[in-house]
PDB file of N, CA, C and O in Angstrom:
ATOM      1  N   MET A   1      12.313  12.047  11.282  1.00  0.00           N
ATOM      2  CA  MET A   1      13.723  11.743  11.130  1.00  0.00           C
ATOM      3  C   MET A   1      14.017  10.490  11.944  1.00  0.00           C
ATOM      4  O   MET A   1      13.729  10.443  13.140  1.00  0.00           O
ATOM      5  N   ASN A   2      14.584   9.489  11.309  1.00  0.00           N
ATOM      6  CA  ASN A   2      14.957   8.285  12.041  1.00  0.00           C
ATOM      7  C   ASN A   2      16.422   8.374  12.485  1.00  0.00           C
ATOM      8  O   ASN A   2      17.095   9.375  12.238  1.00  0.00           O
ATOM      9  N   ARG A   3      16.897   7.328  13.135  1.00  0.00           N
ATOM     10  CA  ARG A   3      18.233   7.368  13.715  1.00  0.00           C
ATOM     11  C   ARG A   3      19.317   7.553  12.659  1.00  0.00           C
ATOM     12  O   ARG A   3      20.225   8.360  12.855  1.00  0.00           O
ATOM     13  N   SER A   4      19.244   6.829  11.548  1.00  0.00           N
ATOM     14  CA  SER A   4      20.292   6.945  10.534  1.00  0.00           C
ATOM     15  C   SER A   4      20.307   8.337   9.905  1.00  0.00           C
ATOM     16  O   SER A   4      21.375   8.859   9.582  1.00  0.00           O
ATOM     17  N   GLU A   5      19.137   8.938   9.732  1.00  0.00           N
ATOM     18  CA  GLU A   5      19.076  10.308   9.216  1.00  0.00           C
ATOM     19  C   GLU A   5      19.647  11.291  10.232  1.00  0.00           C
ATOM     20  O   GLU A   5      20.332  12.242   9.858  1.00  0.00           O
ATOM     21  N   LEU A   6      19.370  11.067  11.507  1.00  0.00           N
ATOM     22  CA  LEU A   6      19.917  11.909  12.562  1.00  0.00           C
ATOM     23  C   LEU A   6      21.438  11.816  12.596  1.00  0.00           C
ATOM     24  O   LEU A   6      22.124  12.834  12.680  1.00  0.00           O
ATOM     25  N   VAL A   7      21.964  10.594  12.530  1.00  0.00           N
ATOM     26  CA  VAL A   7      23.419  10.393  12.548  1.00  0.00           C
ATOM     27  C   VAL A   7      24.060  11.097  11.354  1.00  0.00           C
ATOM     28  O   VAL A   7      25.080  11.768  11.508  1.00  0.00           O
ATOM     29  N   ALA A   8      23.475  10.950  10.175  1.00  0.00           N
ATOM     30  CA  ALA A   8      24.020  11.589   8.977  1.00  0.00           C
ATOM     31  C   ALA A   8      23.990  13.114   9.097  1.00  0.00           C
ATOM     32  O   ALA A   8      24.951  13.781   8.713  1.00  0.00           O
ATOM     33  N   ALA A   9      22.897  13.671   9.627  1.00  0.00           N
ATOM     34  CA  ALA A   9      22.781  15.118   9.776  1.00  0.00           C
ATOM     35  C   ALA A   9      23.793  15.661  10.780  1.00  0.00           C
ATOM     36  O   ALA A   9      24.414  16.695  10.536  1.00  0.00           O
ATOM     37  N   ILE A  10      23.962  14.972  11.907  1.00  0.00           N
ATOM     38  CA  ILE A  10      24.941  15.415  12.909  1.00  0.00           C
ATOM     39  C   ILE A  10      26.352  15.311  12.353  1.00  0.00           C
ATOM     40  O   ILE A  10      27.174  16.197  12.586  1.00  0.00           O
ATOM     41  N   ALA A  11      26.643  14.243  11.621  1.00  0.00           N
ATOM     42  CA  ALA A  11      27.969  14.075  11.021  1.00  0.00           C
ATOM     43  C   ALA A  11      28.261  15.197  10.033  1.00  0.00           C
ATOM     44  O   ALA A  11      29.370  15.730  10.009  1.00  0.00           O
ATOM     45  N   ALA A  12      27.274  15.558   9.218  1.00  0.00           N
ATOM     46  CA  ALA A  12      27.463  16.642   8.249  1.00  0.00           C
ATOM     47  C   ALA A  12      27.662  17.984   8.958  1.00  0.00           C
ATOM     48  O   ALA A  12      28.493  18.791   8.540  1.00  0.00           O
ATOM     49  N   GLU A  13      26.907  18.220  10.020  1.00  0.00           N
ATOM     50  CA  GLU A  13      26.981  19.490  10.753  1.00  0.00           C
ATOM     51  C   GLU A  13      28.283  19.626  11.539  1.00  0.00           C
ATOM     52  O   GLU A  13      28.847  20.717  11.624  1.00  0.00           O
ATOM     53  N   SER A  14      28.763  18.517  12.117  1.00  0.00           N
ATOM     54  CA  SER A  14      29.919  18.575  13.015  1.00  0.00           C
ATOM     55  C   SER A  14      31.251  18.255  12.351  1.00  0.00           C
ATOM     56  O   SER A  14      32.307  18.589  12.888  1.00  0.00           O
ATOM     57  N   GLY A  15      31.211  17.609  11.185  1.00  0.00           N
ATOM     58  CA  GLY A  15      32.458  17.204  10.536  1.00  0.00           C
ATOM     59  C   GLY A  15      33.016  15.905  11.078  1.00  0.00           C
ATOM     60  O   GLY A  15      34.106  15.492  10.682  1.00  0.00           O
ATOM     61  N   LEU A  16      32.295  15.253  11.975  1.00  0.00           N
ATOM     62  CA  LEU A  16      32.716  13.957  12.496  1.00  0.00           C
ATOM     63  C   LEU A  16      32.247  12.845  11.562  1.00  0.00           C
ATOM     64  O   LEU A  16      31.370  13.052  10.723  1.00  0.00           O
ATOM     65  N   SER A  17      32.840  11.671  11.718  1.00  0.00           N
ATOM     66  CA  SER A  17      32.390  10.541  10.906  1.00  0.00           C
ATOM     67  C   SER A  17      31.067  10.013  11.464  1.00  0.00           C
ATOM     68  O   SER A  17      30.743  10.219  12.633  1.00  0.00           O
ATOM     69  N   GLN A  18      30.319   9.336  10.610  1.00  0.00           N
ATOM     70  CA  GLN A  18      29.051   8.772  11.067  1.00  0.00           C
ATOM     71  C   GLN A  18      29.284   7.714  12.140  1.00  0.00           C
ATOM     72  O   GLN A  18      28.451   7.559  13.033  1.00  0.00           O
ATOM     73  N   ALA A  19      30.386   6.990  12.075  1.00  0.00           N
ATOM     74  CA  ALA A  19      30.692   5.984  13.098  1.00  0.00           C
ATOM     75  C   ALA A  19      30.916   6.654  14.455  1.00  0.00           C
ATOM     76  O   ALA A  19      30.453   6.159  15.482  1.00  0.00           O
ATOM     77  N   ASP A  20      31.631   7.784  14.452  1.00  0.00           N
ATOM     78  CA  ASP A  20      31.878   8.512  15.706  1.00  0.00           C
ATOM     79  C   ASP A  20      30.576   9.058  16.291  1.00  0.00           C
ATOM     80  O   ASP A  20      30.347   8.974  17.497  1.00  0.00           O
ATOM     81  N   VAL A  21      29.729   9.614  15.432  1.00  0.00           N
ATOM     82  CA  VAL A  21      28.444  10.155  15.884  1.00  0.00           C
ATOM     83  C   VAL A  21      27.574   9.038  16.440  1.00  0.00           C
ATOM     84  O   VAL A  21      26.916   9.206  17.467  1.00  0.00           O
ATOM     85  N   ASN A  22      27.576   7.895  15.756  1.00  0.00           N
ATOM     86  CA  ASN A  22      26.773   6.752  16.210  1.00  0.00           C
ATOM     87  C   ASN A  22      27.229   6.284  17.589  1.00  0.00           C
ATOM     88  O   ASN A  22      26.398   5.986  18.447  1.00  0.00           O
ATOM     89  N   ARG A  23      28.544   6.218  17.808  1.00  0.00           N
ATOM     90  CA  ARG A  23      29.067   5.827  19.129  1.00  0.00           C
ATOM     91  C   ARG A  23      28.708   6.864  20.190  1.00  0.00           C
ATOM     92  O   ARG A  23      28.401   6.507  21.328  1.00  0.00           O
ATOM     93  N   ALA A  24      28.744   8.133  19.830  1.00  0.00           N
ATOM     94  CA  ALA A  24      28.390   9.194  20.784  1.00  0.00           C
ATOM     95  C   ALA A  24      26.920   9.098  21.171  1.00  0.00           C
ATOM     96  O   ALA A  24      26.586   9.258  22.345  1.00  0.00           O
ATOM     97  N   ILE A  25      26.037   8.841  20.216  1.00  0.00           N
ATOM     98  CA  ILE A  25      24.608   8.697  20.514  1.00  0.00           C
ATOM     99  C   ILE A  25      24.373   7.472  21.384  1.00  0.00           C
ATOM    100  O   ILE A  25      23.591   7.529  22.334  1.00  0.00           O
ATOM    101  N   ASP A  26      25.042   6.359  21.071  1.00  0.00           N
ATOM    102  CA  ASP A  26      24.926   5.161  21.908  1.00  0.00           C
ATOM    103  C   ASP A  26      25.377   5.459  23.331  1.00  0.00           C
ATOM    104  O   ASP A  26      24.736   5.032  24.291  1.00  0.00           O
ATOM    105  N   GLY A  27      26.483   6.193  23.470  1.00  0.00           N
ATOM    106  CA  GLY A  27      26.989   6.553  24.787  1.00  0.00           C
ATOM    107  C   GLY A  27      26.030   7.453  25.542  1.00  0.00           C
ATOM    108  O   GLY A  27      25.820   7.271  26.741  1.00  0.00           O
ATOM    109  N   LEU A  28      25.446   8.425  24.848  1.00  0.00           N
ATOM    110  CA  LEU A  28      24.482   9.326  25.469  1.00  0.00           C
ATOM    111  C   LEU A  28      23.309   8.553  26.041  1.00  0.00           C
ATOM    112  O   LEU A  28      22.952   8.736  27.205  1.00  0.00           O
ATOM    113  N   PHE A  29      22.702   7.683  25.230  1.00  0.00           N
ATOM    114  CA  PHE A  29      21.541   6.945  25.702  1.00  0.00           C
ATOM    115  C   PHE A  29      21.896   5.922  26.769  1.00  0.00           C
ATOM    116  O   PHE A  29      21.065   5.621  27.626  1.00  0.00           O
ATOM    117  N   SER A  30      23.092   5.386  26.742  1.00  0.00           N
ATOM    118  CA  SER A  30      23.535   4.467  27.784  1.00  0.00           C
ATOM    119  C   SER A  30      23.656   5.201  29.126  1.00  0.00           C
ATOM    120  O   SER A  30      23.211   4.696  30.157  1.00  0.00           O
ATOM    121  N   VAL A  31      24.251   6.378  29.104  1.00  0.00           N
ATOM    122  CA  VAL A  31      24.415   7.166  30.330  1.00  0.00           C
ATOM    123  C   VAL A  31      23.056   7.632  30.851  1.00  0.00           C
ATOM    124  O   VAL A  31      22.784   7.542  32.048  1.00  0.00           O
ATOM    125  N   VAL A  32      22.200   8.130  29.949  1.00  0.00           N
ATOM    126  CA  VAL A  32      20.881   8.612  30.364  1.00  0.00           C
ATOM    127  C   VAL A  32      20.062   7.479  30.963  1.00  0.00           C
ATOM    128  O   VAL A  32      19.456   7.652  32.021  1.00  0.00           O
ATOM    129  N   SER A  33      20.031   6.315  30.303  1.00  0.00           N
ATOM    130  CA  SER A  33      19.224   5.206  30.819  1.00  0.00           C
ATOM    131  C   SER A  33      19.762   4.702  32.155  1.00  0.00           C
ATOM    132  O   SER A  33      18.978   4.363  33.042  1.00  0.00           O
ATOM    133  N   GLY A  34      21.078   4.646  32.314  1.00  0.00           N
ATOM    134  CA  GLY A  34      21.651   4.228  33.592  1.00  0.00           C
ATOM    135  C   GLY A  34      21.327   5.194  34.718  1.00  0.00           C
ATOM    136  O   GLY A  34      21.005   4.777  35.831  1.00  0.00           O
ATOM    137  N   ALA A  35      21.412   6.491  34.425  1.00  0.00           N
ATOM    138  CA  ALA A  35      21.127   7.496  35.446  1.00  0.00           C
ATOM    139  C   ALA A  35      19.652   7.479  35.825  1.00  0.00           C
ATOM    140  O   ALA A  35      19.315   7.535  37.007  1.00  0.00           O
ATOM    141  N   VAL A  36      18.775   7.402  34.837  1.00  0.00           N
ATOM    142  CA  VAL A  36      17.338   7.400  35.113  1.00  0.00           C
ATOM    143  C   VAL A  36      16.953   6.147  35.890  1.00  0.00           C
ATOM    144  O   VAL A  36      16.136   6.208  36.809  1.00  0.00           O
ATOM    145  N   LYS A  37      17.543   5.007  35.519  1.00  0.00           N
ATOM    146  CA  LYS A  37      17.252   3.764  36.236  1.00  0.00           C
ATOM    147  C   LYS A  37      17.662   3.876  37.707  1.00  0.00           C
ATOM    148  O   LYS A  37      17.016   3.304  38.586  1.00  0.00           O
ATOM    149  N   GLY A  38      18.740   4.616  37.962  1.00  0.00           N
ATOM    150  CA  GLY A  38      19.207   4.827  39.327  1.00  0.00           C
ATOM    151  C   GLY A  38      18.441   5.905  40.077  1.00  0.00           C
ATOM    152  O   GLY A  38      18.708   6.145  41.255  1.00  0.00           O
ATOM    153  N   GLY A  39      17.494   6.559  39.415  1.00  0.00           N
ATOM    154  CA  GLY A  39      16.691   7.577  40.079  1.00  0.00           C
ATOM    155  C   GLY A  39      17.226   8.988  39.960  1.00  0.00           C
ATOM    156  O   GLY A  39      16.706   9.901  40.602  1.00  0.00           O
ATOM    157  N   THR A  40      18.261   9.187  39.147  1.00  0.00           N
ATOM    158  CA  THR A  40      18.845  10.508  38.969  1.00  0.00           C
ATOM    159  C   THR A  40      18.191  11.221  37.798  1.00  0.00           C
ATOM    160  O   THR A  40      18.022  10.638  36.727  1.00  0.00           O
ATOM    161  N   LYS A  41      17.825  12.474  37.998  1.00  0.00           N
ATOM    162  CA  LYS A  41      17.271  13.275  36.902  1.00  0.00           C
ATOM    163  C   LYS A  41      18.414  13.744  36.010  1.00  0.00           C
ATOM    164  O   LYS A  41      19.446  14.199  36.503  1.00  0.00           O
ATOM    165  N   VAL A  42      18.230  13.633  34.705  1.00  0.00           N
ATOM    166  CA  VAL A  42      19.221  14.090  33.738  1.00  0.00           C
ATOM    167  C   VAL A  42      18.630  15.289  33.012  1.00  0.00           C
ATOM    168  O   VAL A  42      17.542  15.193  32.443  1.00  0.00           O
ATOM    169  N   ALA A  43      19.333  16.415  33.024  1.00  0.00           N
ATOM    170  CA  ALA A  43      18.810  17.623  32.381  1.00  0.00           C
ATOM    171  C   ALA A  43      19.893  18.282  31.544  1.00  0.00           C
ATOM    172  O   ALA A  43      21.038  18.424  31.973  1.00  0.00           O
ATOM    173  N   ILE A  44      19.505  18.678  30.345  1.00  0.00           N
ATOM    174  CA  ILE A  44      20.332  19.530  29.508  1.00  0.00           C
ATOM    175  C   ILE A  44      19.579  20.860  29.501  1.00  0.00           C
ATOM    176  O   ILE A  44      18.625  21.023  28.739  1.00  0.00           O
ATOM    177  N   PRO A  45      19.999  21.819  30.344  1.00  0.00           N
ATOM    178  CA  PRO A  45      19.226  23.042  30.556  1.00  0.00           C
ATOM    179  C   PRO A  45      18.830  23.733  29.248  1.00  0.00           C
ATOM    180  O   PRO A  45      19.656  23.959  28.364  1.00  0.00           O
ATOM    181  N   GLY A  46      17.562  24.052  29.160  1.00  0.00           N
ATOM    182  CA  GLY A  46      17.028  24.726  27.997  1.00  0.00           C
ATOM    183  C   GLY A  46      16.584  23.787  26.893  1.00  0.00           C
ATOM    184  O   GLY A  46      15.851  24.203  25.996  1.00  0.00           O
ATOM    185  N   TRP A  47      17.009  22.525  26.932  1.00  0.00           N
ATOM    186  CA  TRP A  47      16.694  21.608  25.840  1.00  0.00           C
ATOM    187  C   TRP A  47      15.781  20.467  26.251  1.00  0.00           C
ATOM    188  O   TRP A  47      14.679  20.341  25.717  1.00  0.00           O
ATOM    189  N   ILE A  48      16.213  19.634  27.185  1.00  0.00           N
ATOM    190  CA  ILE A  48      15.424  18.436  27.511  1.00  0.00           C
ATOM    191  C   ILE A  48      15.825  17.904  28.884  1.00  0.00           C
ATOM    192  O   ILE A  48      16.954  18.105  29.334  1.00  0.00           O
ATOM    193  N   SER A  49      14.891  17.224  29.542  1.00  0.00           N
ATOM    194  CA  SER A  49      15.221  16.548  30.805  1.00  0.00           C
ATOM    195  C   SER A  49      14.504  15.205  30.856  1.00  0.00           C
ATOM    196  O   SER A  49      13.427  15.031  30.285  1.00  0.00           O
ATOM    197  N   PHE A  50      15.124  14.267  31.548  1.00  0.00           N
ATOM    198  CA  PHE A  50      14.604  12.916  31.718  1.00  0.00           C
ATOM    199  C   PHE A  50      14.525  12.640  33.212  1.00  0.00           C
ATOM    200  O   PHE A  50      15.474  12.913  33.947  1.00  0.00           O
ATOM    201  N   GLU A  51      13.400  12.101  33.662  1.00  0.00           N
ATOM    202  CA  GLU A  51      13.207  11.854  35.088  1.00  0.00           C
ATOM    203  C   GLU A  51      12.389  10.578  35.286  1.00  0.00           C
ATOM    204  O   GLU A  51      11.401  10.354  34.587  1.00  0.00           O
ATOM    205  N   ARG A  52      12.803   9.750  36.236  1.00  0.00           N
ATOM    206  CA  ARG A  52      12.077   8.523  36.556  1.00  0.00           C
ATOM    207  C   ARG A  52      10.835   8.868  37.376  1.00  0.00           C
ATOM    208  O   ARG A  52      10.897   9.681  38.299  1.00  0.00           O
ATOM    209  N   THR A  53       9.718   8.248  37.034  1.00  0.00           N
ATOM    210  CA  THR A  53       8.478   8.456  37.779  1.00  0.00           C
ATOM    211  C   THR A  53       7.975   7.123  38.304  1.00  0.00           C
ATOM    212  O   THR A  53       8.320   6.069  37.769  1.00  0.00           O
ATOM    213  N   HIS A  54       7.167   7.168  39.341  1.00  0.00           N
ATOM    214  CA  HIS A  54       6.605   5.950  39.932  1.00  0.00           C
ATOM    215  C   HIS A  54       5.093   5.984  39.807  1.00  0.00           C
ATOM    216  O   HIS A  54       4.453   6.987  40.123  1.00  0.00           O
ATOM    217  N   ARG A  55       4.530   4.881  39.346  1.00  0.00           N
ATOM    218  CA  ARG A  55       3.072   4.748  39.287  1.00  0.00           C
ATOM    219  C   ARG A  55       2.662   3.753  40.356  1.00  0.00           C
ATOM    220  O   ARG A  55       3.167   2.631  40.386  1.00  0.00           O
ATOM    221  N   ASP A  56       1.757   4.148  41.228  1.00  0.00           N
ATOM    222  CA  ASP A  56       1.272   3.269  42.288  1.00  0.00           C
ATOM    223  C   ASP A  56       0.410   2.157  41.706  1.00  0.00           C
ATOM    224  O   ASP A  56      -0.126   2.273  40.604  1.00  0.00           O
ATOM    225  N   ALA A  57       0.291   1.080  42.469  1.00  0.00           N
ATOM    226  CA  ALA A  57      -0.617  -0.006  42.082  1.00  0.00           C
ATOM    227  C   ALA A  57      -2.047   0.530  42.099  1.00  0.00           C
ATOM    228  O   ALA A  57      -2.387   1.397  42.904  1.00  0.00           O
ATOM    229  N   ARG A  58      -2.869   0.007  41.209  1.00  0.00           N
ATOM    230  CA  ARG A  58      -4.242   0.505  41.132  1.00  0.00           C
ATOM    231  C   ARG A  58      -5.156  -0.585  40.602  1.00  0.00           C
ATOM    232  O   ARG A  58      -4.702  -1.610  40.093  1.00  0.00           O
ATOM    233  N   THR A  59      -6.443  -0.345  40.731  1.00  0.00           N
ATOM    234  CA  THR A  59      -7.442  -1.263  40.199  1.00  0.00           C
ATOM    235  C   THR A  59      -7.902  -0.742  38.850  1.00  0.00           C
ATOM    236  O   THR A  59      -8.247   0.431  38.708  1.00  0.00           O
ATOM    237  N   GLY A  60      -7.903  -1.628  37.860  1.00  0.00           N
ATOM    238  CA  GLY A  60      -8.364  -1.263  36.523  1.00  0.00           C
ATOM    239  C   GLY A  60      -9.524  -2.150  36.119  1.00  0.00           C
ATOM    240  O   GLY A  60      -9.987  -2.972  36.910  1.00  0.00           O
ATOM    241  N   ARG A  61      -9.987  -1.992  34.918  1.00  0.00           N
ATOM    242  CA  ARG A  61     -11.098  -2.800  34.395  1.00  0.00           C
ATOM    243  C   ARG A  61     -10.703  -3.412  33.064  1.00  0.00           C
ATOM    244  O   ARG A  61     -10.102  -2.751  32.217  1.00  0.00           O
ATOM    245  N   ASN A  62     -11.046  -4.685  32.886  1.00  0.00           N
ATOM    246  CA  ASN A  62     -10.887  -5.342  31.599  1.00  0.00           C
ATOM    247  C   ASN A  62     -11.976  -4.772  30.689  1.00  0.00           C
ATOM    248  O   ASN A  62     -13.159  -4.924  30.993  1.00  0.00           O
ATOM    249  N   PRO A  63     -11.614  -4.121  29.584  1.00  0.00           N
ATOM    250  CA  PRO A  63     -12.634  -3.478  28.763  1.00  0.00           C
ATOM    251  C   PRO A  63     -13.592  -4.459  28.075  1.00  0.00           C
ATOM    252  O   PRO A  63     -14.704  -4.081  27.706  1.00  0.00           O
ATOM    253  N   GLN A  64     -13.168  -5.703  27.905  1.00  0.00           N
ATOM    254  CA  GLN A  64     -14.044  -6.680  27.249  1.00  0.00           C
ATOM    255  C   GLN A  64     -15.071  -7.262  28.204  1.00  0.00           C
ATOM    256  O   GLN A  64     -16.231  -7.450  27.839  1.00  0.00           O
ATOM    257  N   THR A  65     -14.639  -7.550  29.439  1.00  0.00           N
ATOM    258  CA  THR A  65     -15.538  -8.227  30.381  1.00  0.00           C
ATOM    259  C   THR A  65     -16.044  -7.309  31.487  1.00  0.00           C
ATOM    260  O   THR A  65     -17.037  -7.619  32.145  1.00  0.00           O
ATOM    261  N   GLY A  66     -15.367  -6.180  31.697  1.00  0.00           N
ATOM    262  CA  GLY A  66     -15.738  -5.298  32.794  1.00  0.00           C
ATOM    263  C   GLY A  66     -15.222  -5.776  34.137  1.00  0.00           C
ATOM    264  O   GLY A  66     -15.489  -5.148  35.161  1.00  0.00           O
ATOM    265  N   GLU A  67     -14.488  -6.879  34.148  1.00  0.00           N
ATOM    266  CA  GLU A  67     -13.949  -7.459  35.377  1.00  0.00           C
ATOM    267  C   GLU A  67     -12.856  -6.556  35.954  1.00  0.00           C
ATOM    268  O   GLU A  67     -12.031  -6.019  35.214  1.00  0.00           O
ATOM    269  N   ALA A  68     -12.856  -6.392  37.278  1.00  0.00           N
ATOM    270  CA  ALA A  68     -11.824  -5.609  37.958  1.00  0.00           C
ATOM    271  C   ALA A  68     -10.523  -6.403  37.971  1.00  0.00           C
ATOM    272  O   ALA A  68     -10.519  -7.601  38.255  1.00  0.00           O
ATOM    273  N   ILE A  69      -9.415  -5.723  37.661  1.00  0.00           N
ATOM    274  CA  ILE A  69      -8.095  -6.363  37.698  1.00  0.00           C
ATOM    275  C   ILE A  69      -7.138  -5.453  38.464  1.00  0.00           C
ATOM    276  O   ILE A  69      -7.323  -4.237  38.509  1.00  0.00           O
ATOM    277  N   GLN A  70      -6.130  -6.047  39.054  1.00  0.00           N
ATOM    278  CA  GLN A  70      -5.109  -5.304  39.775  1.00  0.00           C
ATOM    279  C   GLN A  70      -3.964  -5.001  38.818  1.00  0.00           C
ATOM    280  O   GLN A  70      -3.433  -5.902  38.169  1.00  0.00           O
ATOM    281  N   ILE A  71      -3.592  -3.747  38.735  1.00  0.00           N
ATOM    282  CA  ILE A  71      -2.453  -3.331  37.927  1.00  0.00           C
ATOM    283  C   ILE A  71      -1.308  -3.047  38.897  1.00  0.00           C
ATOM    284  O   ILE A  71      -1.443  -2.228  39.806  1.00  0.00           O
ATOM    285  N   ALA A  72      -0.194  -3.723  38.698  1.00  0.00           N
ATOM    286  CA  ALA A  72       0.945  -3.616  39.611  1.00  0.00           C
ATOM    287  C   ALA A  72       1.595  -2.232  39.532  1.00  0.00           C
ATOM    288  O   ALA A  72       1.464  -1.531  38.529  1.00  0.00           O
ATOM    289  N   ALA A  73       2.287  -1.856  40.589  1.00  0.00           N
ATOM    290  CA  ALA A  73       3.062  -0.619  40.598  1.00  0.00           C
ATOM    291  C   ALA A  73       4.178  -0.747  39.566  1.00  0.00           C
ATOM    292  O   ALA A  73       4.675  -1.845  39.314  1.00  0.00           O
ATOM    293  N   SER A  74       4.567   0.368  38.976  1.00  0.00           N
ATOM    294  CA  SER A  74       5.617   0.335  37.965  1.00  0.00           C
ATOM    295  C   SER A  74       6.333   1.678  37.901  1.00  0.00           C
ATOM    296  O   SER A  74       5.941   2.644  38.554  1.00  0.00           O
ATOM    297  N   TYR A  75       7.377   1.713  37.110  1.00  0.00           N
ATOM    298  CA  TYR A  75       8.134   2.935  36.885  1.00  0.00           C
ATOM    299  C   TYR A  75       7.979   3.359  35.436  1.00  0.00           C
ATOM    300  O   TYR A  75       7.757   2.531  34.552  1.00  0.00           O
ATOM    301  N   GLY A  76       8.099   4.646  35.207  1.00  0.00           N
ATOM    302  CA  GLY A  76       8.061   5.207  33.867  1.00  0.00           C
ATOM    303  C   GLY A  76       9.092   6.308  33.772  1.00  0.00           C
ATOM    304  O   GLY A  76       9.819   6.577  34.729  1.00  0.00           O
ATOM    305  N   VAL A  77       9.153   6.938  32.627  1.00  0.00           N
ATOM    306  CA  VAL A  77      10.096   8.028  32.417  1.00  0.00           C
ATOM    307  C   VAL A  77       9.334   9.250  31.921  1.00  0.00           C
ATOM    308  O   VAL A  77       8.532   9.161  30.991  1.00  0.00           O
ATOM    309  N   LYS A  78       9.589  10.373  32.544  1.00  0.00           N
ATOM    310  CA  LYS A  78       8.996  11.645  32.134  1.00  0.00           C
ATOM    311  C   LYS A  78      10.066  12.393  31.338  1.00  0.00           C
ATOM    312  O   LYS A  78      11.174  12.616  31.825  1.00  0.00           O
ATOM    313  N   VAL A  79       9.721  12.772  30.118  1.00  0.00           N
ATOM    314  CA  VAL A  79      10.623  13.534  29.265  1.00  0.00           C
ATOM    315  C   VAL A  79      10.005  14.920  29.091  1.00  0.00           C
ATOM    316  O   VAL A  79       8.867  15.041  28.637  1.00  0.00           O
ATOM    317  N   SER A  80      10.746  15.954  29.449  1.00  0.00           N
ATOM    318  CA  SER A  80      10.238  17.324  29.378  1.00  0.00           C
ATOM    319  C   SER A  80      11.088  18.156  28.436  1.00  0.00           C
ATOM    320  O   SER A  80      12.317  18.122  28.492  1.00  0.00           O
ATOM    321  N   ALA A  81      10.420  18.902  27.572  1.00  0.00           N
ATOM    322  CA  ALA A  81      11.126  19.823  26.672  1.00  0.00           C
ATOM    323  C   ALA A  81      11.482  21.093  27.422  1.00  0.00           C
ATOM    324  O   ALA A  81      10.696  21.590  28.228  1.00  0.00           O
ATOM    325  N   GLY A  82      12.680  21.622  27.150  1.00  0.00           N
ATOM    326  CA  GLY A  82      13.118  22.864  27.747  1.00  0.00           C
ATOM    327  C   GLY A  82      12.684  24.066  26.922  1.00  0.00           C
ATOM    328  O   GLY A  82      12.077  23.909  25.862  1.00  0.00           O
ATOM    329  N   SER A  83      12.988  25.250  27.397  1.00  0.00           N
ATOM    330  CA  SER A  83      12.536  26.488  26.754  1.00  0.00           C
ATOM    331  C   SER A  83      13.091  26.666  25.352  1.00  0.00           C
ATOM    332  O   SER A  83      12.370  27.132  24.469  1.00  0.00           O
ATOM    333  N   LYS A  84      14.351  26.310  25.116  1.00  0.00           N
ATOM    334  CA  LYS A  84      14.939  26.468  23.788  1.00  0.00           C
ATOM    335  C   LYS A  84      14.297  25.519  22.785  1.00  0.00           C
ATOM    336  O   LYS A  84      14.058  25.891  21.636  1.00  0.00           O
ATOM    337  N   LEU A  85      14.017  24.291  23.221  1.00  0.00           N
ATOM    338  CA  LEU A  85      13.364  23.323  22.335  1.00  0.00           C
ATOM    339  C   LEU A  85      11.941  23.758  22.030  1.00  0.00           C
ATOM    340  O   LEU A  85      11.490  23.646  20.891  1.00  0.00           O
ATOM    341  N   LYS A  86      11.232  24.250  23.033  1.00  0.00           N
ATOM    342  CA  LYS A  86       9.864  24.743  22.816  1.00  0.00           C
ATOM    343  C   LYS A  86       9.866  25.925  21.848  1.00  0.00           C
ATOM    344  O   LYS A  86       9.007  26.006  20.970  1.00  0.00           O
ATOM    345  N   ALA A  87      10.819  26.838  22.000  1.00  0.00           N
ATOM    346  CA  ALA A  87      10.906  27.999  21.114  1.00  0.00           C
ATOM    347  C   ALA A  87      11.243  27.579  19.688  1.00  0.00           C
ATOM    348  O   ALA A  87      10.766  28.192  18.733  1.00  0.00           O
ATOM    349  N   ALA A  88      12.059  26.542  19.537  1.00  0.00           N
ATOM    350  CA  ALA A  88      12.435  26.072  18.198  1.00  0.00           C
ATOM    351  C   ALA A  88      11.255  25.420  17.484  1.00  0.00           C
ATOM    352  O   ALA A  88      11.234  25.356  16.255  1.00  0.00           O
ATOM    353  N   ALA A  89      10.284  24.942  18.236  1.00  0.00           N
ATOM    354  CA  ALA A  89       9.136  24.263  17.649  1.00  0.00           C
ATOM    355  C   ALA A  89       8.071  25.232  17.157  1.00  0.00           C
ATOM    356  O   ALA A  89       7.136  24.818  16.473  1.00  0.00           O
ATOM    357  N   LYS A  90       8.192  26.513  17.490  1.00  0.00           N
ATOM    358  CA  LYS A  90       7.183  27.497  17.091  1.00  0.00           C
ATOM    359  C   LYS A  90       7.270  27.814  15.628  1.00  0.00           C
ATOM    360  O   LYS A  90       6.492  28.625  15.125  1.00  0.00           O
TER     361      LYS A  90
END
C-alpha cells in the first residue's frame, strides 16, 4: 500500500476528506520526526514506537580493495511494532 492508497483508505474509513487525511498524516510525521530528532521516544502503546539510536564510530573495510576505512558516528531510528500490530500480522 502506498501513501495515496493509505490516504484513500483512511478517508473512506473515517468519513474525512482525502485532503484532511493527507494533512493529518503530514502533521503526524512532522511531529514524530521533530521529537525523534530531539531525542524523545514516540510511542503509540500497542501499535508502534519510534526511538533515536546512536551508532559509534567504527572501522570498516572497503569490499573492493580490502582497505580499512573509518566510518563516522551517526544516528538512526529504531521502529518497533507493538503487541496489537504484531497480533494483526498473524
